C-alpha positions in Angstrom: 0.0 0.0 0.1 1.5 3.4 -1.0 0.5 6.5 1.1 -0.6 9.4 -1.1 -1.4 13.1 -1.1 -3.2 15.2 -3.6 0.2 16.4 -4.6 2.1 13.0 -5.0 -0.8 11.7 -7.1 -0.8 14.6 -9.2 2.9 14.2 -9.8 2.3 10.6 -10.8 -0.4 11.7 -13.3 1.8 14.3 -14.8 4.8 12.0 -15.3 5.2 8.6 -13.7 9.0 9.1 -14.3 9.3 12.1 -12.2 7.1 10.4 -9.3 9.6 7.3 -9.3 12.7 9.5 -8.8 11.1 11.8 -6.3 8.9 9.5 -4.5 10.0 5.9 -4.8 13.9 5.9 -5.5 14.1 9.5 -3.9 17.4 10.0 -5.9 16.2 13.2 -7.0 15.1 16.3 -4.6 13.4 19.2 -6.0 14.9 22.4 -5.1 13.1 24.8 -3.0 12.2 27.8 -5.3 11.7 31.5 -4.1 7.9 31.0 -5.0 7.9 27.9 -2.6 9.8 30.0 0.3 7.3 32.9 -0.3 4.2 30.7 0.0 5.7 29.1 3.3 6.0 32.7 4.7 2.3 33.6 3.6 1.0 30.4 5.1 3.0 31.2 8.4 1.5 34.8 8.7 -2.0 33.6 8.0 -1.5 30.6 10.6 0.0 33.1 13.3 -2.8 35.7 12.9 -5.7 33.3 13.0 -4.4 31.0 15.7 -2.4 33.3 18.0 -3.9 36.7 17.0 -0.5 37.9 15.8 -0.4 41.2 13.6 -0.1 40.6 10.0 3.5 41.8 8.8 3.2 45.0 6.8 4.6 43.1 3.6 1.7 41.0 3.7 -0.7 43.6 4.3 -2.8 42.3 1.3 -4.0 39.2 3.6 -5.5 41.4 6.2 -9.0 41.6 4.7 -9.6 38.1 3.6 -8.0 36.7 6.7 -10.3 39.1 9.0 -13.3 37.8 7.0 -12.2 34.2 7.6 -11.5 34.8 11.2 -14.9 36.2 11.8 -16.6 33.0 10.8 -18.1 31.4 13.9 -16.6 27.9 14.8 -13.8 25.9 16.0 -10.7 26.9 14.0 -7.9 24.6 13.1 -4.9 26.0 11.3 -2.5 23.9 9.2 -4.3 20.8 10.2 -2.8 17.6 9.3 -5.1 14.7 8.5 -4.7 11.1 7.7 -7.2 8.3 6.6 -6.7 4.6 6.5 -7.7 2.7 3.2 -11.1 2.2 4.9 -11.5 5.8 5.4 -10.9 5.8 9.4 -9.2 8.8 10.6 -5.5 8.1 11.7 -2.3 9.8 12.6 -0.5 11.8 9.8 2.4 9.2 10.1 0.5 6.2 11.2 1.8 2.9 9.9 -1.4 2.2 8.1 -2.0 5.6 6.7 -3.5 5.7 3.2 -4.0 9.3 2.4 -2.4 12.5 3.9 -3.5 16.0 3.7 -2.9 19.5 5.2 -5.6 21.8 5.4 -4.6 25.6 5.8 -7.6 26.5 7.6 -10.7 24.5 8.8 -13.6 26.1 10.5 -16.2 23.6 12.4 -19.6 24.6 13.5 -20.9 21.4 15.0 -24.2 22.8 15.9 -25.0 23.5 12.2 -23.4 20.5 11.0 -21.1 22.8 8.8 -17.5 23.2 8.1 -15.5 25.7 6.2 -12.2 24.6 4.4 -9.7 27.0 2.9 -6.6 26.7 1.0 -4.2 29.5 0.6 -2.8 30.0 -2.9 0.1 32.4 -3.8 0.0 32.2 -7.6 -0.5 35.3 -9.7 -4.2 34.3 -10.5 -6.7 31.5 -10.3 -6.6 30.7 -14.1 -5.3 27.1 -13.3 -7.4 26.5 -10.1 -7.7 22.9 -9.5 -10.4 22.2 -6.7 -9.9 18.4 -6.6 -7.6 18.7 -3.6 -10.7 20.3 -2.0 -12.6 17.1 -2.4 -10.2 15.0 -0.4 -9.9 17.6 2.4 -13.7 17.6 2.6 -13.8 13.7 2.7 -11.4 13.8 5.9 -13.4 16.5 7.4 -16.5 14.3 7.2 -14.4 11.4 8.6 -12.9 13.8 11.5 -15.9 15.4 12.5 -18.9 13.2 12.1 -21.3 15.8 12.9 -20.4 17.7 9.8 -22.8 17.0 6.9 -21.7 19.9 4.7 -18.4 21.6 3.7 -18.0 25.0 2.2 -14.6 24.9 0.6 -12.4 27.4 -1.4 -9.1 28.2 -2.8 -8.1 31.7 -1.8 -5.6 33.4 -4.0 -4.3 35.8 -1.8 -2.1 38.0 -4.4 -5.2 38.5 -6.9 -7.7 38.2 -4.1 -9.9 35.6 -5.8 -12.0 33.0 -4.2 -12.7 29.7 -6.1 -15.5 28.1 -4.3 -16.6 24.5 -4.0 -19.5 22.7 -1.8 -19.3 19.1 -0.5 -21.9 16.7 1.0 -21.2 14.0 3.4 -23.2 11.5 1.3 -21.0 12.2 -1.8 -17.7 10.8 -0.6 -17.7 8.0 -3.0 -17.8 10.4 -6.0 -14.9 12.5 -4.5 -12.7 9.4 -4.4 -13.5 8.1 -7.8 -10.9 9.9 -9.7 -8.2 9.4 -7.2 -8.9 5.5 -7.0 -8.6 5.3 -10.7 -5.2 7.1 -10.6 -4.1 4.9 -7.7 -5.0 1.9 -9.7 -2.5 3.1 -12.3 0.0 3.8 -9.7 -0.2 0.0 -8.1 0.1 -1.3 -11.5 3.4 0.7 -11.9 4.8 -0.3 -8.5 4.1 -4.0 -9.2 5.5 -4.0 -12.6 8.4 -1.3 -12.0 7.3 0.6 -15.2 7.7 4.3 -14.9 6.9 5.9 -18.4 8.1 9.4 -18.9 5.6 11.8 -20.2 6.9 14.8 -22.6 5.3 18.1 -21.6 5.9 22.0 -21.7 7.2 21.5 -17.9 9.9 19.2 -18.6 12.5 21.9 -18.9 11.8 22.8 -15.4 12.0 19.4 -14.1 14.3 18.3 -11.6 14.8 14.9 -12.9 17.9 15.8 -15.3 18.5 12.2 -16.4 15.1 12.0 -18.3 15.4 12.0 -22.0 12.6 14.7 -22.2 14.3 17.1 -19.9 15.3 20.3 -21.9 16.8 22.3 -19.3 
């Protein structure tokens, strides 16, 4: 059984060869970019503001208004919440031996009385043009399992730079639908693991790839 996350499965979908080198053989490590470092600082500022009430640094002043709106939502707040699920969808520790899926929710607000939760993921990209809400499906699935009282999740991708908010809604009785596409990809991943076949896929991002030994790398 392979423990997976939205990002790891997306890597496999984009290029099995890259997945092999970065996740299986682990002989290639993707370098931390300036964009990744910036994203970490934004997430840290948001977490400290909502969890600890720390003022937002002036350089991230654009975060103030959207985070104040989120902070005003009534309910129990969880920042950078690490969640794990077993294969039979039981909640488990993030690093449990039998963990099947792992995910980190940037902000979860739970209102048990209303059976409602809010899930927000902060994005630092320039705009929402390539927004992918599939990760919200997985986080919502975990929220339903961690908080059985919750029957509906209002989710969103908050693009903090462009101030765009991509919304999605999830219902507790639709979990199978949310897991359908990931399970199909996992079947392909299991097949690749079993047969040790990791075909490379050529694409426009190849020139940025850290797997320099690939025949499609044009960096």
